[in-house]
C-alpha positions as CSV (number, residue, x, y, z in Angstrom):
1,M,-9.2,30.6,2.3
2,P,-5.7,32.3,2.5
3,L,-2.6,30.5,2.1
4,N,-1.1,31.2,6.0
5,E,-4.4,29.4,6.9
6,L,-4.0,26.5,4.8
7,L,-0.4,26.1,5.2
8,P,-0.5,24.4,9.0
9,T,-3.0,22.0,8.0
10,V,-1.0,20.7,5.1
11,S,2.0,20.3,7.1
12,Q,0.1,18.2,9.0
13,L,-0.8,15.6,6.5
14,S,1.0,12.0,6.1
15,H,3.9,12.1,3.7
16,Q,1.1,10.2,1.2
17,D,-1.5,12.5,1.3
18,K,1.1,15.6,0.5
19,L,2.0,13.6,-2.7
20,R,-2.1,13.2,-3.4
21,L,-2.3,17.1,-2.7
22,I,0.9,17.5,-4.9
23,H,-0.9,15.8,-7.8
24,F,-4.1,17.5,-7.4
25,L,-2.8,20.7,-7.4
26,L,-0.4,19.7,-10.5
27,L,-3.5,19.0,-12.1
28,A,-5.8,21.7,-11.5
29,V,-2.8,24.3,-12.3
30,A,-2.6,22.5,-15.6
31,K,-6.2,22.5,-16.3
32,E,-6.6,26.1,-15.6
33,E,-3.5,26.6,-18.1
34,G,-5.5,24.3,-20.9
35,C,-3.5,21.6,-20.3
36,N,-4.7,17.8,-19.5
37,L,-2.1,15.8,-18.1
38,E,-4.8,13.1,-17.1
39,S,-4.5,10.0,-19.7
40,P,-8.0,9.8,-21.2
41,D,-8.1,5.6,-20.1
42,H,-7.3,6.5,-16.2
43,K,-10.4,5.5,-15.1
44,E,-10.7,2.7,-17.4
45,Q,-7.6,1.1,-16.4
46,E,-8.8,2.2,-12.8
47,N,-11.7,-0.1,-13.4
48,L,-10.3,-2.8,-15.1
49,L,-8.0,-3.6,-11.7
50,L,-11.1,-2.9,-9.2
51,E,-12.2,-5.9,-11.3
52,Q,-9.3,-7.6,-11.2
53,L,-9.3,-7.6,-7.3
54,A,-12.4,-8.5,-7.0
55,S,-12.3,-11.6,-8.9
56,T,-8.8,-12.6,-7.1
57,E,-9.4,-15.1,-4.5
58,A,-7.0,-14.3,-1.2
59,V,-5.7,-16.6,1.0
60,V,-4.5,-16.0,4.0
61,W,-2.1,-18.4,6.2
62,S,-1.9,-18.5,9.6
63,P,1.2,-20.5,11.8
64,Y,-1.9,-21.5,14.0
65,H,-2.9,-24.4,12.0
66,A,0.6,-25.1,10.6
67,H,1.0,-27.9,13.0
68,E,3.9,-29.3,10.1
69,A,5.9,-26.6,10.5
70,A,5.8,-26.6,14.6
71,Q,6.5,-30.0,14.4
72,A,9.7,-29.3,12.1
73,L,10.6,-26.4,14.2
74,S,10.6,-28.9,17.4
75,D,12.8,-31.2,15.8
76,M,15.2,-28.5,14.2
77,L,15.2,-27.1,18.2
78,T,15.9,-30.6,19.3
79,A,18.7,-31.3,17.4
80,A,20.5,-28.0,17.6
81,K,20.4,-29.0,21.5
82,E,22.0,-32.5,21.4
83,E,24.7,-30.4,18.9
84,G,25.4,-27.8,22.0
85,Y,24.4,-24.9,20.0
86,A,21.1,-24.0,21.9
């Protein structure tokens, strides 16, 4: 594909995708020149991170079930009204 056909598509990419493209092109050109810029343990590190993520339990907090917080906020608003701040 000619570059003049590719450039309009590249300009529509998100910022992050443009950075990924730059990274991909840099590695491809380096490989063509006989250089390997990728670290040999890149996949190993990636797999380790994925394993850690899989074993991590996510905690989701929601204000909908935080009745104490709602009461504390209500008490603060009442105190502010009594002091003339609200």
